[in-house]
N, C-alpha and C positions, 0 to 999 in steps of 0.2 A: 729304607724308603717306606713311606706311609702306605698302608694297605689300600687307601683310597687312591693314592697316586698311581699305584701299580696298574690300575685298569685304564688309565687315561694318558700315561706318559707316551710320548712319541717314540717310535723305534729308533730314531736317530737322536741320541742324547747329546751329541757333540754340538748341535746347533740349536740353542734355546729359542723358544718362540718369542716373537716381538713382545707379546704380553708379559711373558716371564721377566724379560729385561726391564720392561716398564714397571712391573710390580716391585722388583728389587729396588729400582730407583725411588719408587714411592715410599717403600718401607724405610730405606736408609736416609733419604734426604728430603722428600717432597712433603712430608707432614708439616714442616715448618713453613713452607711457601704456599702449599695448596689449601691448607686448612688452618683455621685459627686455633690457638691453643685450647680454647674453650669448646671446640667442636664436639658434638655428641657422637656416639658410636654410629648412629644412623647416618650422620653427615659423612663420617669417614668411610663408611661402607659405600655410600653413594658415590663418593669421589673415586674409590677403587673401581667401582663398576663403570663409571664414566670413562676413566682412564683406559680400562681394558677395551671398552667399546670403540674408543677412538683408534686404538692400536690395531684391533682385529676386525672390527665390524660385527663381532659376535654379540647377540642379544641375550645370551644365557645369563641368568642371575649370578652374581659374584660367588655366592656360596656353593654353586654347583661346579665351578671351575676347579679342576684338579691338576696340580702341577707338580713338578719334581722338586723335592726338598732334600735331595741327597747331598747338596753342597753344604759345606760347613756354615753354621749360622750362630749368632750369639744366643744366649739363653733368653727366652721370651717371657716365661712364666715362672714366678716364685710364689708358692703358697706358704704363707707364714702364719704361725699361730703363737700367741703370747699369753702366758699366765692363765691358761685354761683351768678353771676350777668348777667342779660339779659335785653337789652333795644331794643326798636323799634322806628322807625320814624313814626310819625303820622302827618296828615295835621294840620297846625295851623289855628285856627279860626280867620278870618280877621275882625276886627272891625273898623268902620269908626270913624275918629276923631270927637270930640263933636261938632265942628262948622258945621258939615254936618248933625247933628241930631237935632231934635226938643227938645228932653229931654233925661235925663239920662247921668251921667258921667260929670265931669268937664273938662274944657280945661287943667287945671293943671295936673289932673290925666292922661289924654290922652298923654300929653306931656311927662309925666314921663314914661309911657309905651313905647312911641316911642323912648325916649332917652336912655332907659335901654340897656346896652350891651347884646348881645345874649350869651346864654350859649354855652359851648363847644359842637361842633357837631350840633348845631341848625342853622336854616336859617330863613329868613323872612317868608317862606312858610311851613316849617316843624319844629316840636319840638321833643325832645327825651322823650319817655315815658318809665319809669323803671318798668319792669314787675317782675323782681327778683332783690333783693338788698341785697347782702352779706348773702346768706342763707347757713347755715352749719348744719350738723347733721350726723347721722349714722343709719343704719338698719342692723339687725343681723339675721342669719338663725334661724328658729324656732320661729320667732316673726313676728307680723304684725305692720308695721309702717303706721299710718294713717295721712294724711295731711288734715287739716280742715281750714275753713275760709268761709267768705261770698262770693257771686258771684263776680268775678273780683279780688279776692285776690291773685291769682297766683297759685292755687292748680294744675290745669291741666298743667300749664307751668312748674312747678317744676317736675311733673311726666315725662313730655316730656324731660326735661333737663337730668334727671337721666337715661332715656331710650335712650339717644343719638338721639333724634328726633328733635334737634335744630341745625341749621347750625352754623358753628364755627364763623361766621363774628362778631356779636355783643355779643356773649356769652363768658363769662369769668368764671374762676374757674376750679376746678378739681374734678373728680369723680374717686375713687379708690376702688378696691376690694382687701381686705387683704393688703392694703398699696401699691398695684401696679396699675398703670394706665390701664384702660380697653381699648383694641383696639376695634374698631367698629365691626370687623369681628368676634372676639371671643364673644362679647356681644350678637350678633345676634343668636349665637348657644346656649349659656348658659342661655338666658333669653327669656321671652315672654311678650307681651304687649296686654292687653285686652282693646279695645276701649269702649267708653261710649255707642255707638250705637251697637245694636245686628245685625251684618252683617252676615246673614246666607241665604242659599238657601231654599226658602219656601217649596218646594215640596219634600225635603229629610226628612226622619225620623231622630229622635235623634240618633239612633244607626248608621244609614248610615252616618250622618254628622261626628260623631266621628271616624267612620271607615275610611272615606276618609282622615281625619286629620292624623290618624295613618299611612296610606299609604304614605302620604307626609313627615311626620316628623320622622318616625321610619326607620332605615336603611334597605336596601334590604336584608342584611344578616339575619334579623329577619324573622322567618317563619310566614306564614299566621295564623297559630294557635296561635302563641305568640301575634301577633297583635290583634287578636280577643279577646284573654284573657285579654290583656291590656285594651281594650275598655270596656269589661264587668266589670272589676274591677273599672274602672273610672266611669261607669254608677252608680255602687253601691255607690262609694265615693261621687258622686254629688247628690245622692238621686233621680235619674231619672229612676229607674227600672220600675215604672208604666207607664212612658211616652216613653219608649225606642222605641216602634213601632209606635209612633204618629208622623205625619209630623210636621215640624216647623210651617208652616202656615203663612199667611199674611192677608191683608185686605179682600181678596176674598175667602180665604180658612181657615177654622177653624183648629187650631193646638194647640200647647202647651201653657201654661200660661206664663205671663210675667216673673215670677220668674224662671220657668223652662227654658225659652229661655235664660235668663241671665246666668244660670248655664251651659247651652250648650256652650255659647260663651266663658266662662271660660275654659270649658273642652277641646275645640279644641286647645287652646293655652297652656294647660298643659299636652297634650297627651304624650309629650316627657319628662315629669317630669323635668322642667327647674330648675336651681339653683335660678334664680331671676325672680319674677313675678311682673309686673307693671299693675295696674288697674286704669282706669280713671272713678271715680264715679260708681262703680259696683252696688250700691243700688239705683241709680237714677230711679225714676218712679215706684218703687216697694212699695207695702204695707209693714207694719212693720214686719209681719211674714215672707214674702218672703225675705225681706232685711236681717233679722236675719239668715235665712237659708243659704243665699249666703255667709255672713261673717263667719258663722260656717264652711262652706266648706273651706273657705280661711284659717281658723285657722288650720284645719286638713292638708291642703297643707303645711302651715308653719311648723307644727310639724313634717312633714315628712322630713324636712331638707332644706326647701326653704326659701329664703328671700321674703317676701310679702310687697310691697309698694303700697298703694292705696290712692286715694283722696276720701273724703266723705263730704257731705254738712253738715248734722246735725245728728249724730248717736243717736239712742235711748239708754235708760239706759242699756238694755240687750246687745246691740251691743258694747257699751263702755266696758263692762266686758270682751269682746273677744279681745280687742286691747291691745297691749303691749307698744307701743310708740306713742306719738302724737307730731305733729308740727302744731301750729296755725299760720296762715299767715294773715297779714293785709296790703293790698296794696303792696305786694311783699316783706314785711319784716317779720322776725320771731318775734312773741310776746310771744311764749311759745314753749319749746322743752323738752320733758321728758315723764315720765310715767304718766298714768291717775291717779294713786294713789297720785301723788305729786301735783295735781291741787289744792286741798283745801289749802295746806300749801303755795303754790306759790301765790295765790291770797290773802290769808290772810296776808302774809308779804307785799304784794303790797298795802294793805290797803282796799281791797274789799273782805272780807271773803264770801265764798259761803254758803248760807243758808242751813240748815241741810237737808231738804226734797226736795231740788231743783236739777234738772239734771245739773251735772257739766258742760257739754259741752254747754248746752243751756245758762247757766249763763255766761260762758266765751265769747261765741259768742255775746250775748246781750251787755256785757260790752265793747267788742271790737267795736261793731257798735256805741255805745254811745260815746266812745272816738274818733272814726273817725269823728263824727259830731261836736266835740268840737274844739275850736280855736287851741289848741296845738296838736290835732290829737293823734295818738298812740305813739308819740315820747317817752313819759315817760315810757310806757310799754315796748317798744323796748329796752330802756336803762336799765330798770330793769331786763329784760331777759338776757341781756349781763352780768350784774354783777352776776345774779343768776347762769348762766352757768359757769362763771369763778370760783365761789366758789364751785360749784358742781364738776367740773373737778378736782380741787385741792383736794377735799375730797375723790373722788371716783377713782382717777387715779390708774390704774393697768397695767403697761407696759407688764407684762407677761401673760395677759389674753388670748392673741391669739398666739398660738404656731406654727401654720402651715403657710408656704408661700402659695401664690396663686396656684402654680403648685402642691404642695403637697396636698392642700385642695381639688382641683379639682380631683386629682388622687384618694384620699381617698373617695371622694363622688361618683366617678364612681364605685369604687370597692364595694360600699354599695348600688348600684342600681340607683343612680341619673344619670341624663344626658343620657337618653337612646339612642339618636342619636349617642352618643359616639365620641370618638376621635380616630384618626388613630394611628397606631403604627409607622408611619413614624417619624424618629428621627429628621427630619428637623424642625427647629423652625417655619418656615413659614407655616408648615402644622400641627400645633398643634391641630387644630380642623377642621373638614370638613366644607366646604362651604355649601354643600347641602347633605342631607341624602341619596338621590337616584340618579342614573345616569339619563341622559337626556331622554332616551327612556322610562324608567319606569315612569317618570313624565308625559310624553305625554300619555301613556296608562291610567294612573289614571285620568288625566284631561279629556280625551275623554270619559272615562266611566262615570264620574260624569255628564258631559254635556248631554250625551245621556240619562242617567237616568232621569235627570231633565226635558229634553224635552219630554220624553215619558209620564211623569206625567202631561204635559200640551199640549196634542195633538191639542187643539183648536187653538193654535198659528200657527202651520203649516197648519192646516185645513183651516184657514181663508186665508192664503197666497195662498194655492192651489186653493181655490174657486175664489179668485181674478184673478188668471192666467187663469182659465178655463172660467170664465165669460167674461174676456177680449178677449180671443181667440174665444169664441163662437160669440161674437158680431162682431168681425172682419171677421169671417168666413161667417156670414150671410150677412153682408154689402158688402163684396167683393166676393160674391159667384160666382165661376166659371168664372173668367175673361177671355175675349177672347183676340185675338192677334191683335185687331184693335188699331189705334192710341190712342183712348180713353182708351182702356184696358191697354196700356203701361203706360199712366199717372196714371191710378188707381193703377197699380202695384207699381209705385214709391211711391204713397201716403201710400199704405199698408205697404211697407217695412219701411218707415220712422217712421210710427206710431208703428209698431210692435217692432222695435229695441229700440225705446225710452221707450216703455212699459216695456221691460225687466229690464231696469234700474230703472224706477220709482217703480216697485214692489219690488225692493231690499231695498227700504227705511225702510222696517220693521226691517232690521238688526240693525238699529241705536240704539234702546233702549236696545238691548241685552247686549252689553258691558257696557252701561251707568248704567244698573241695577247691573252689576257685578263689577263695577269699584272699589268701596270701599272694597269689598271682596277681589278683586285682590290685592289692595294696602296693605291690612292687611296681606295677606298670603305671598306676596313677600317681605314685610318689614323685615321678619325674616327668609328669605331663605327657605320657604316651597318648592318652585320650581323656575325654571328659567323662565324669561320672554319669552325667545325663545320657551320654551316648550309650554307655553300658546298660543303663536301666531300660532304655527304649529298645535296644537290640535284643536284650534278654526277653522282653515281652513279645517282640515280633517273632523271634525264633520259636517261642512256646506256642503261638497261635495255631499253626497247622496241626500240631499234635493234639491240641485240645479240641479242634474241630473234628478230627477223625475219631477221637474217643467219644465225643458227644454223639456223633452220628451212629457209631457202633452200638452204644448203649440204647439210644432211642429205637433203632431198628430191632434190637433184641427184645425189647419190652413192650413197645406201644401196642402192636396188634396182637401179640401173644396174650397180654393181660386183658385185652378187649376194651381199651380206653376209647372214649367218645371223641367226636369231632372230625373224623375223616382226614383228608389230606391236610386241610388247614389246621386241624387240631394237632396233627403230627408235626407240621412245620413249627408251630409254636412250642410244642413239647421239645423239639430238637433245639430251638433257640434258648429256651430256659435251661436246658441241660448244658449247653455251651456256656451260658452266662454263669451257671453254677461252677463249672470247671474253671472258668476264667477268674472268678472272685476267689475260689478256693486256692488256685495256684498262686494268685497274687498275695493272698493272706500268708501262705506258707513261705513264699519268697521273702516277704517282709520280715517274718520271724527269723529266717536264716540270716538276715542282715543284723539282727539284734542279738540272737543267741549264738555264741561261738562254738557250741559243742553239739554233736549230732544226737546223742542219747538224751540230753537235756531238752533239745528242740523237739524230739518226738514226744517226750512226756508232756510238754506244754501244748503241743498241737492236739494230741488226743484228749487232754483234759478240756481245753477250750472248746473243741468241736462237740464234746459231750454236753457242755453247758449250752452251746448254741441249739442243740437238738432239744434239750430240756425246755428251753424257753421259746421254741419255735411256734407253739400253739397246738401241737399234736397231743401232748400229755396233759396240758392244762390250757384252757381257753384264755384269751387275752383278758376277758372280763373277770376271770377268777384269779389272775396273777396278783399277788399282794402289791400294794402301791410302792413299797420300798424296793421291789424287784422289777417294776414295769419298764424301767430304763433298759434293763438287759434284754427284755423282750424285743425292743426296737433295735438293739444292737446285734441281735442274732442274725448271722448270715443265712441260716437255714429258713428263717421265717419267710423271707420274700419269695424265694423260688417255691417253697411249700404252698404258700397262698396262691401263687401264680398258677401252678398245676391244678389246684383245686378249682380255681375259677375257670380254667380251661376245660375242666371235666364237668362242672356242675352249673355253670351260669346259663345254660340253655333253659329258658322258662317253660318250654313245652315238654321237657323230659320229666317223666313221672318215675319216682323211685319207690314209693310206697302206695299200694292200692288196697282199698277195702280192708279185708281181715288181716292184711300184712302188718297192720298197726299193732297186733298182739304178738308179733314174732319175737321182739326183744324184751318180752315181759314174762312173768311166771305163767301167764295164760297161753303162752305159745305152745304148750304141750297138750292142750285140750283138743278134742276132735273139731274138724272144720265146721260141722253142723252147729255145734255149740257156739263157735265164733260168729257164725252168721246170725244166730239168734241174739247174741250179745250186741252185735253191730246194729240190728234192728231196734233193740232197746235204746241204744245210745241215740239213734236217729230220732226216735219218738221224743226222747227227753230234750234233745236240742232243737227239734222242729225242723230238721234238715234231712233230706233224703240221702242216705249213704248206702251204696250197694257194693258188691264185691269188686266192681270195676272203677269205683270212684277214686280219683287221685287224692291221696291224703298228704303226700310230701313231694315237693319238687326239688330240683337242684338248688334253687335259691334258698329254700328252707334249710337245706344242709349247710349252706354257706353262713346263714344267720346263726344256726346252732353252733358252728365252729368259731363264731366271732369274726368272720372275714367279711367286713362291710366297708372298710376305709378305702382301699386301693384297688384299682382295676388291674387286670393281669398285665397290661402293658406298662403300667407304672411300676409294678413289682419287677418286671423284666429290666426296666431302665435303672431302678435302684440297685439291683443285683450287679449290673454292669458297672454302675458308678462305684460300688464297693471295690470292685477290682481295680479301677483307676486310682481310687483313694489309697489302697495298699501299695500300689506301685509308686505313688508320690511319697508315701511314708518310707518305702524302701530306699528311695533316692536320698531322703534326709538321714536315714540310718547310715548310709554309705558316706554321706557328707560329714557327719558328726562322729561316727563310731569307728571308721576305718582310717585312722591316721597313723602315719609312720614315724611318730615322734614319741620319745620318752617324756614322761611328765616331770 
């Protein structure tokens, strides 16, 4: 019985519901009378829904109805693949001719190599490597197709090819479902792909992980209680009841076992009960018992009406008994395709009978390895397989075995509880299946909720960042304690502002590993349209805002009054706003880099280097007027420039504030060491020479003069604030495009 069915089947199975009887009639006979042969899937689904509503009066959408499929039924789905070929370009090993070497190889042999013409598509620097070579086969619902072979035989490549994870460039062949070509958009909705690595959030429990998957993949029309029920049924199906409340765990946090983790990985991809399930070595790294339990779960999934296609390295005797079809690969070629029960006959006719007490697959893999090391390779076995398959197809051909078209089969499958995300009733053929299960705002809410929950379970991360900000603020406050309005105080203020603004950006570097740790989880989830990339970008920004506000306020409180900055309450509020804008733009910049740079250490190196350049061209070390013309563009690109100029304007733009009076003009010159009486006489001499009365209390330099000296004349402080905020939005947009272009789940 389907796992979905289990939660909705009536306790009295002896009396089928009127709708179930009606659905069976529709599936077996009414397609020809109620719908035209050219009906789209949307029209078929609409007809199923209308039929059910007439019989029961229930207004629930057709894809949410879950019914019993325990009765025998004909095969509905056949995934066929024919003549799959895939090649890649690899660098050619360059060998020196023999006359350049002391030993090895003859001149004749080298000349032969040099003189040989290149193969089609090859060059002197690259050669073509065939990863898949004319692979054909099929997989049926209710069965498990296992792809076997040694490392490098092409198992994962074949799974990727069937799952449409290979770019079309050098890939040839066709993959069909019930004889019809599968569009990429439809395949994403009716299938799921389980990667070899377990990509899960470590601080979420098993139940929470599956519940979030349900929120993403099940439609908004499904109630919360139905989603929870689906998760509970799936937990029982996966055998995870005892671990439901246990966190996934990682190297630093104890969590579930390896086998349980693998079953959770499978669970999040089958939450919507897909028609086709692809798995890349689901038993890799597991002990024999855990591996058997995983494949046993896959068998139950297949028996619920799904096509299960998996790669496996070397199955045990018990696991072999759970598999329905096998494909053995050797260097990208098929050496056997068929049922496990036919293996002894196949190798017996090939001339290598399998010993009675030996594991069939171990014998086959050992023989294939032995042939690969022989001069002729596996060519004889490949040719024998072709002749075997041709005889088998002639003997077993049954053209009437599959009676339903793809649209009819999907429609019937939906009516029986499969494909929970469902199809729309829109009759337009372009809208046969929904691209995403939920609207944009719903995805943002779920993503934000998951991020917040994961962060709450690891408070030490934010605590360390807050401690770094407070320690830095405390050090700055004590070093620049209560600066005065003397010329030296002015210079010290400039140094404080430059260091404070750059600090806000450097402390944002901790955002770098956040996305790098989630990168492959994001790629797995978006590969099959769990949510939109834009939803992820916006939720990532929204979740970061409260922390940035708190850090900005903490730093502003620690430094503003301790340093003795000017402006009172209004000055503090602007100082806080520009700090927040700096944290915002810095966090956005680092987040963008995390989408471009795939490695943490490389990312940190780039962040530190670029921020150093931003500080260099901010205007503190060299004024804008003194920057060489060929570097002036970097001055305007500097993220530190705008908050630095904003805080300077906030501090010095008061025209009534005097910073240098009378004899203080000598303080920053060699005359600063002479006695005050001598400074007064010098000031009187200057007054007479200029014809202007200058006393000890005469204001010589105001804040506006400082701004002119620093070359800060173009932008107001509010413009600087807006530009800093705009930088943050720009980097978030660039982050979105980096995800759109750089995080693709396809081989080239």
